[in-house]
LUMMARGU-698595 format. One line per field, with one value per residue (C-alpha): residue number from 1; residue in three letters; chain; x, y, z. Coordinates in steps of 0.2 Angstrom, whole numbers, plus 5000, padded with zeros to 4 digits. Each point is the difference from the previous one (the first is absolute). Example, Ala and Ser with C-alpha at 12.3 -4.5 7.8 and 13.67 -1.06 7.14 Angstrom:
nuvex	1:2;
kevex	ala:ser;
lumnu	A:A;
xx	5062:5006;
yy	4978:5017;
zz	5039:4997;
//
This chain:
nuvex	1:2:3:4:5:6:7:8:9:10:11:12:13:14:15:16:17:18:19:20:21:22:23:24:25:26:27:28:29:30:31:32:33:34:35:36:37:38:39:40:41:42:43:44:45:46:47:48:49:50:51:52:53:54:55:56:57:58:59:60:61:62:63:64:65:66:67:68:69:70:71:72:73:74:75:76:77:78:79:80:81:82:83:84:85:86:87:88:89:90:91:92:93:94:95:96:97:98:99:100:101:102:103:104:105:106:107:108:109:110:111:112:113:114:115:116:117:118:119:120:121:122:123:124:125:126:127:128:129:130:131:132:133:134:135:136:137:138:139:140:141:142:143:144:145:146:147:148:149:150:151:152:153:154:155:156:157:158:159:160:161:162:163:164:165:166:167:168:169:170:171:172:173:174:175:176:177:178:179:180:181:182:183:184:185:186:187:188:189:190:191:192:193:194:195:196:197:198:199:200:201:202:203:204:205:206:207:208:209:210:211:212:213:214:215:216:217:218:219:220:221:222:223:224:225:226:227:228:229:230:231:232:233:234:235:236:237:238:239:240:241:242:243:244:245:246:247:248:249:250:251:252:253:254:255:256:257:258:259:260:261:262:263:264:265:266:267:268:269:270:271:272:273:274:275:276:277:278:279:280:281:282:283:284:285:286:287:288:289:290:291:292:293:294:295:296:297:298:299:300:301:302:303:304:305:306:307:308:309:310:311:312:313:314:315:316:317:318:319:320:321:322:323:324:325:326:327:328:329:330:331:332:333:334:335:336:337:338:339:340:341:342:343:344:345:346:347:348:349:350:351:352:353:354:355:356:357:358:359:360:361:362:363:364:365:366:367:368:369:370:371:372:373:374:375:376:377:378:379:380:381:382:383:384:385:386:387:388:389:390:391:392:393:394:395:396:397:398:399:400:401:402:403:404:405:406:407:408:409:410:411:412:413:414:415:416:417:418:419:420:421:422:423:424:425:426:427:428:429:430:431:432:433:434:435:436:437:438:439:440:441:442:443:444:445:446:447:448:449:450:451:452:453:454:455:456:457:458:459:460:461:462:463:464:465:466:467:468:469:470:471:472:473:474:475:476:477:478;
kevex	met:ser:glu:ile:val:lys:ile:ser:val:asn:gly:glu:glu:leu:glu:ala:pro:lys:gly:gly:leu:leu:ile:asp:thr:leu:leu:asp:glu:lys:ile:his:ile:pro:his:phe:cys:tyr:his:gln:ala:leu:gly:lys:asp:gly:asn:cys:arg:met:cys:met:val:glu:ile:glu:gly:gln:lys:arg:pro:gln:ile:ala:cys:asp:thr:pro:ile:lys:asp:gly:met:ile:val:arg:thr:lys:gly:glu:asn:ile:glu:lys:val:arg:arg:asp:ile:leu:glu:leu:glu:leu:ile:asn:his:pro:ile:asp:cys:pro:thr:cys:asp:gln:ala:gly:glu:cys:lys:leu:gln:asp:tyr:tyr:met:gln:ser:gly:phe:tyr:glu:ser:arg:val:asn:val:asp:ser:lys:asn:asn:ala:arg:lys:arg:val:asp:leu:gly:ala:asn:val:met:leu:asp:gln:glu:arg:cys:val:leu:cys:thr:arg:cys:val:arg:phe:cys:ser:asp:ile:thr:gly:thr:asn:glu:leu:gly:val:ile:asn:arg:ala:asp:his:ser:val:ile:gly:thr:phe:pro:gly:arg:pro:leu:ser:asn:pro:tyr:ala:met:asn:val:val:asp:leu:cys:pro:val:gly:ala:leu:thr:ser:lys:asp:phe:arg:phe:lys:gln:arg:val:trp:phe:leu:glu:thr:phe:asp:ala:ile:cys:asn:gly:cys:ser:lys:gly:cys:asn:ile:his:val:asp:his:arg:lys:glu:lys:tyr:lys:asp:asp:gln:ile:phe:arg:phe:arg:pro:lys:val:asn:lys:ser:val:asn:gly:his:phe:ile:cys:asp:glu:gly:arg:leu:ser:tyr:his:glu:glu:asn:lys:asn:arg:phe:leu:thr:pro:ile:val:asp:ser:lys:glu:ser:thr:leu:glu:asn:ser:leu:ala:ala:met:phe:lys:leu:ile:ala:thr:asn:glu:asn:ile:leu:phe:ile:val:ser:pro:asn:leu:ser:cys:glu:glu:leu:gln:asn:ile:asn:ser:leu:ala:ser:leu:thr:asn:ser:ser:val:ser:gly:tyr:ser:pro:asn:tyr:ile:asp:asn:ser:phe:gly:asp:asp:tyr:leu:lys:lys:ser:asp:lys:ser:ala:asn:arg:ser:ala:phe:lys:glu:tyr:asn:ile:asn:glu:asp:glu:asp:asp:phe:asn:asn:lys:leu:asn:asn:ala:thr:leu:val:val:ile:phe:asp:asn:asn:tyr:phe:asp:glu:asn:leu:thr:leu:leu:asp:asn:lys:lys:val:val:thr:cys:phe:ser:his:asn:cys:leu:thr:ile:arg:lys:ser:asn:val:ala:ile:pro:val:ser:ser:phe:tyr:glu:lys:ser:gly:thr:tyr:ile:asn:cys:asp:gly:ile:lys:gln:lys:val:val:ser:lys:met:asn:lys:glu:asn:pro:ala:leu:ser:val:thr:ser:leu:leu:glu:glu:leu:lys:ser:met:val:glu:lys:gly:asn:ile;
lumnu	A:A:A:A:A:A:A:A:A:A:A:A:A:A:A:A:A:A:A:A:A:A:A:A:A:A:A:A:A:A:A:A:A:A:A:A:A:A:A:A:A:A:A:A:A:A:A:A:A:A:A:A:A:A:A:A:A:A:A:A:A:A:A:A:A:A:A:A:A:A:A:A:A:A:A:A:A:A:A:A:A:A:A:A:A:A:A:A:A:A:A:A:A:A:A:A:A:A:A:A:A:A:A:A:A:A:A:A:A:A:A:A:A:A:A:A:A:A:A:A:A:A:A:A:A:A:A:A:A:A:A:A:A:A:A:A:A:A:A:A:A:A:A:A:A:A:A:A:A:A:A:A:A:A:A:A:A:A:A:A:A:A:A:A:A:A:A:A:A:A:A:A:A:A:A:A:A:A:A:A:A:A:A:A:A:A:A:A:A:A:A:A:A:A:A:A:A:A:A:A:A:A:A:A:A:A:A:A:A:A:A:A:A:A:A:A:A:A:A:A:A:A:A:A:A:A:A:A:A:A:A:A:A:A:A:A:A:A:A:A:A:A:A:A:A:A:A:A:A:A:A:A:A:A:A:A:A:A:A:A:A:A:A:A:A:A:A:A:A:A:A:A:A:A:A:A:A:A:A:A:A:A:A:A:A:A:A:A:A:A:A:A:A:A:A:A:A:A:A:A:A:A:A:A:A:A:A:A:A:A:A:A:A:A:A:A:A:A:A:A:A:A:A:A:A:A:A:A:A:A:A:A:A:A:A:A:A:A:A:A:A:A:A:A:A:A:A:A:A:A:A:A:A:A:A:A:A:A:A:A:A:A:A:A:A:A:A:A:A:A:A:A:A:A:A:A:A:A:A:A:A:A:A:A:A:A:A:A:A:A:A:A:A:A:A:A:A:A:A:A:A:A:A:A:A:A:A:A:A:A:A:A:A:A:A:A:A:A:A:A:A:A:A:A:A:A:A:A:A:A:A:A:A:A:A:A:A:A:A:A:A:A:A:A:A:A:A:A:A:A:A:A:A:A:A:A:A:A:A:A:A:A:A:A:A:A:A:A:A:A:A:A:A:A:A:A:A:A;
xx	6292:5006:5016:4997:5010:5000:4994:4998:4983:4999:5015:4993:5008:4989:5001:4992:5001:5013:4992:4983:4991:5004:4982:4995:5013:4994:4981:5004:5010:4986:5010:4989:5003:4986:4995:4985:5004:5010:4991:5008:4988:5002:5018:5009:4994:5009:4988:4995:5018:4994:5011:5016:5014:5018:5014:5017:5012:4985:5000:4981:4985:4995:4983:5000:4988:5013:5016:5008:5008:5019:5011:5005:4987:4997:4982:4991:4981:5000:5008:4997:5006:4990:4985:4999:5002:4985:4990:5003:4994:4984:4997:4998:4988:4989:4999:4984:4994:4983:4998:4986:5008:4984:4989:5013:4997:5019:5002:5009:5009:5007:5018:5000:4991:5013:5015:4993:4998:5017:5008:4997:4996:4982:5001:5003:5013:4991:4984:4990:4985:4990:5004:4999:4983:4996:4985:4993:4989:5005:4992:5014:4990:5003:4995:5014:4998:5013:5003:5013:5004:5007:5011:5019:5004:5009:4993:4999:4982:5006:5014:4989:4988:5015:5012:4989:4983:5006:4983:5007:4984:5009:5012:5007:4991:5006:5017:5010:4989:4984:5004:4987:4996:4985:4993:5002:4985:4988:5011:4992:5010:4992:5013:4997:5014:4996:4996:5018:5004:4991:5013:5014:4995:5010:4988:4981:5000:4993:4987:4988:4982:4995:5009:4998:4994:4995:5012:5015:5015:5006:4984:5003:5008:5010:5005:5009:4991:4998:4988:4988:4995:5011:5013:5014:4997:5006:5005:4990:4997:4982:4995:4985:4992:4987:4990:4990:4983:5006:5008:5018:5000:5013:5002:5013:5014:5017:5014:5014:5018:5005:5012:4998:4981:4992:5015:4992:4983:4983:4986:4985:4988:5009:5002:4981:4995:4999:4982:4995:5007:4989:4983:4987:5007:4992:4997:4987:5000:4986:4993:4986:4996:4999:5011:5009:5014:5019:4998:4984:5008:5016:4990:4989:5016:5007:4984:5000:5019:4997:4984:5007:5013:5003:5006:5009:5009:5002:5013:5004:5018:4999:5001:5016:5012:4995:4982:5003:5011:4986:4987:5011:5001:4981:4998:5012:4991:4983:5006:4994:5006:5007:4999:5007:4991:4998:4999:4990:5016:5008:4998:5011:4995:5008:5018:5014:5019:5003:4992:4982:4997:4985:4998:4991:5003:5014:5005:4997:5018:4997:4989:5015:5009:4985:4995:4983:4993:4992:4997:4982:4997:5006:4988:4985:5003:5002:4985:4988:5004:4999:4985:5007:5009:5010:5005:5014:4999:4999:4986:5001:4982:4993:4998:4997:4988:4991:5015:4996:4982:4996:5016:5002:5010:5011:5008:5013:5001:5006:4989:4982:4998:4987:5007:4995:4982:5002:5008:4993:5013:5009:5013:5008:5019:5013:5005:5017:5007:4993:5010:5018:5008:5013:4998:5010:5000:5002:5019:5000:5004:4993:4993:4994:4985:4996:4984:4997:4982:4990:4982:4987:4993:5013:4995:5008:5015:4998:5014:4991:4984:5009:5008:4983:4994:5015:4998:4981:5005:5013:4988:4987:5011:4995;
yy	5543:4993:4989:4982:4990:4983:4994:4983:4995:4984:4994:5004:5014:5014:5016:5016:5019:5008:5011:4992:4993:4982:4995:5006:4987:4986:5003:5002:4983:4992:4997:4998:5015:5003:5018:5011:5018:5000:5002:5004:5013:5009:4998:4996:5003:4988:4999:4981:4993:4984:5000:4997:4992:4995:5009:4994:5012:5008:4998:4998:4997:5013:5005:4996:5015:5013:4991:5006:4988:4999:4990:4984:5000:4983:4998:4986:5000:4983:4992:4996:5017:5011:4990:5001:5019:5001:4988:5011:5015:4990:4995:5018:5003:4986:5005:5011:4993:4992:4982:5002:4992:4989:5016:5012:5005:5000:4982:4991:5017:5005:5003:4999:4983:4994:5005:4993:4983:5001:5004:4983:5007:4996:5004:5018:5003:5016:4999:5015:5001:5009:5007:5018:5002:5013:5004:4988:5002:5018:5008:5011:5005:4996:4982:4996:4992:5000:4988:5009:4984:4991:5014:4998:5018:4998:5018:4995:5007:5017:5002:4996:5014:5012:4995:4994:5009:5014:5000:4996:4993:4986:5001:4991:5004:4997:4993:4984:4984:5011:5007:4998:5006:5012:5015:5018:5008:5005:4992:4983:4990:5007:5001:4992:4987:4996:4982:4996:5000:4984:4992:5009:4993:4984:4994:5001:5017:5009:4990:5005:5002:4995:4983:4997:4983:4996:4986:4991:5004:4982:4996:5014:4998:5014:5006:5016:5013:5019:5012:5006:5015:5013:5001:4997:4981:4997:4982:4990:4983:4993:4989:4989:4984:4988:4994:4984:5003:5017:5008:5007:5017:5013:5005:5013:5009:5003:5010:4991:5008:5007:5014:5006:5002:5002:4996:4991:5008:5003:5012:4995:5003:4987:4988:5000:4999:4982:5002:5006:4985:4989:5009:5004:4988:4998:4982:4995:5005:5011:5000:5012:5004:4981:4988:4989:4988:5003:4991:5010:5017:4996:4996:5016:5010:4992:5004:5018:5002:4990:5011:5017:5010:5015:4992:5009:4990:5010:4993:5003:5006:4985:4987:4991:5002:4983:5005:5016:4992:4987:5014:5009:4984:4997:5018:4998:4984:5009:5017:5007:5015:5000:5014:5000:5016:4998:5017:4991:4992:5017:5007:5015:4999:4983:5003:5005:5002:4983:4984:5005:5006:5010:4987:4986:4987:4987:5000:5016:5001:4985:5011:5008:4983:4993:5017:5001:5018:5007:5018:5007:5007:4984:4990:5011:4999:4981:4998:5011:4989:4983:4989:4987:5004:4986:5005:4991:5004:5019:5007:5018:4998:4998:5018:5003:4986:5011:5000:4982:5004:4993:4989:4981:4997:4985:5001:4989:5004:4991:5010:5006:5018:5011:4998:4981:5006:5008:4985:4989:4987:5000:4987:4997:5000:4996:5013:5009:4987:4985:5002:5000:5014:5013:5019:5015:5013:5019:4999:4988:4984:4984:4988:4983:4993:4981:4997:4985:5002:4984:5004:4986:5008:5012:5013:5002:5012:5013:4992:4983:5008:5009:4984:4992:5015:5001:4981:5003:5016:4990:4986:5012:5009:5018;
zz	5476:5017:5000:5001:5013:5007:5016:5009:5008:5009:4990:4983:4989:4994:4991:5007:4998:5011:5013:4998:5015:5004:5003:4982:4993:5012:4994:4982:5001:5009:5015:5016:5012:5013:5001:5005:4998:4984:4984:4983:4996:5017:5003:5017:5017:5011:5014:5000:5000:4992:4985:5011:4990:5005:4990:5001:5009:5010:5019:5001:4988:4988:4993:4981:4996:5006:4994:4984:4988:5000:4988:5008:5013:5008:5007:5009:5002:5007:5015:5018:5007:4988:5000:5019:4999:4989:5011:5015:4990:4995:5017:5006:4986:5006:5018:4998:4983:5001:4997:4987:4984:4997:4998:4992:4982:4997:5005:4986:4994:5017:5001:5019:4999:4987:5010:5015:4992:4992:5017:5008:5017:5006:5019:5006:5014:5004:5010:5004:5012:4987:4983:4995:4992:4986:4989:4988:4984:4998:4984:4993:4985:4982:5002:5012:5017:5014:5014:5011:5010:4984:4995:5000:4998:4984:4995:4982:5000:5008:4988:4985:5005:5003:4986:4986:5001:5011:5009:5017:5008:5010:5015:5015:5016:5018:5005:5004:4999:5001:4983:4986:4983:4998:4990:5006:5007:4986:4987:4994:4987:4984:4987:4983:5002:5019:4998:4995:5019:5001:4988:5008:5018:5002:5014:5003:5007:4985:4990:4986:5005:4982:5001:5019:5004:4982:4996:5007:4989:4998:4991:4987:4983:4992:4983:4995:4990:4998:5007:4987:5010:4991:4986:5013:4999:5018:5002:5012:5008:4997:5014:4995:5006:4993:5015:5000:4991:4995:4985:5000:5009:5003:5018:5000:4990:5007:4993:4991:5000:4983:5002:4982:5002:5017:5012:5015:5001:4992:5004:5011:4986:4988:5015:5003:4982:5000:5007:4983:4992:5010:4999:4987:4987:4983:4997:4988:4981:4994:4982:4996:5018:5005:5009:4987:4999:4996:4983:4995:5005:4990:4985:5002:5002:4984:4991:5004:4995:4984:4995:5004:4990:5012:5016:5015:5013:5016:5012:5018:5006:5013:4986:4998:4986:4993:5000:4992:4987:4996:4999:4987:4990:5000:4995:4986:4994:5000:4994:5016:5011:5017:5013:5018:5005:5019:5010:5013:5007:5004:5017:5004:5019:5002:4994:5012:4999:5007:4992:4996:4982:4993:4986:5009:4987:4998:4982:4991:4995:4989:4989:4992:4997:4991:4991:5008:4999:5016:4993:5003:4983:4992:5011:4997:4981:5001:5011:4989:4985:5009:4998:5012:5016:5009:5017:5010:5019:4997:5010:4993:4993:5018:5001:4981:4995:4988:4989:4996:4994:4982:5001:5002:5015:5006:5017:5009:5018:5016:5012:4998:4994:4992:4982:5000:5000:4983:4993:4986:5006:5016:5004:5017:5000:5013:5012:5002:5013:4991:4984:4996:4990:4998:5005:4998:5014:4999:5000:4985:5011:4993:5013:4997:5011:5001:5009:5011:5003:5000:4996:4999:4984:4993:4988:4983:5000:4986:4991:5000:4994:4986:4995:4998:4991:4988:4996:4996:4989:4991:4996:4995:4988:5005;
//
């Protein structure tokens, strides 16, 4: 472990690891330090020079991203002299930058825009007859669009493709103020993590084709969640908005930094999985193949549970810990069996040695904690003996519908699927991002999600549904 030393920043004493980068301490302590090229996942590069600071005893300003911490170091990030240095550097960045903030997708999240507004200068001393023009709306592939004129050449995207994915699709082309980012001939941006360059880009040079011109970011609300695309449980920001005359809708996922889970990044498939959340929703309860009300469907479900002795609850590995615990309680109350058999969530072609896991579910690790058996032989034995099958968001039977022949079936799903057609009773439930709960990832890390979705007609969560049922069961004395 690094030796901890004391330094002074803007007159305030701080503790920091000796030999560590000064910029890391500044960022960790939430001390404002402008920077373009530095990123904690990519390391130092030192090409933008925006993170200049004054260090007592040094003749000239130093870049914080390449300054190791020493005991007793006295640092100033504020002051007339150092702020003038940063303004001069920023002025050079703006010489050829297009004035298109009103139409730029990055407006509201652009570091160049933020630093410009903070700098306090609004008239350029540099006048050019014509700016250097570059290509606009360049389709790099992998849902990424490039506007070369907006680029500040921080090379974060280049270093991501070389150092993180090792695919090396991007590079700096040409020289001096004609330098631009581009792909190598015949090498489109195509790696499965490519859309992370959109988050890495501090300006509006790299934008998402999927999100492009869909929303202004200042209209969006955000809550933190996990991706349910695989058992890694990558941390994400869920950006959503309830527009006038419309229901609350998710517009994008962004990676949230969690160094013990996913670091700074997420895969493209997980990032785009929000589309599945919004479409093909199951909304209206069904009883005996006819649309019904929630009250009638709950009563019909209660009646089936009350009049059957051999009951099997089949659960999804995407259910939260709280939901699994409640299902176990109801099963115990009704002398029913529980199975977590769900091979349909395993996709060996999906996993890799970075973040993507072959188990495409969010909470399979919780099965062990709640003693839920997912063995195939155990499942087949319980299914053969069952007269009533209650399925919670597990679509295994979509390709095995004949297994439900001659059985009573109750289903609880958030999205439409074939299994619903086999149901005597089908009840819509809230989706993964509409409910709060706890999940355990493949590394055994527990993560709590608190949803802030605001649906006009929210569906019951599985937990709420089960509480209603347990209350009925207890009053019915079964």
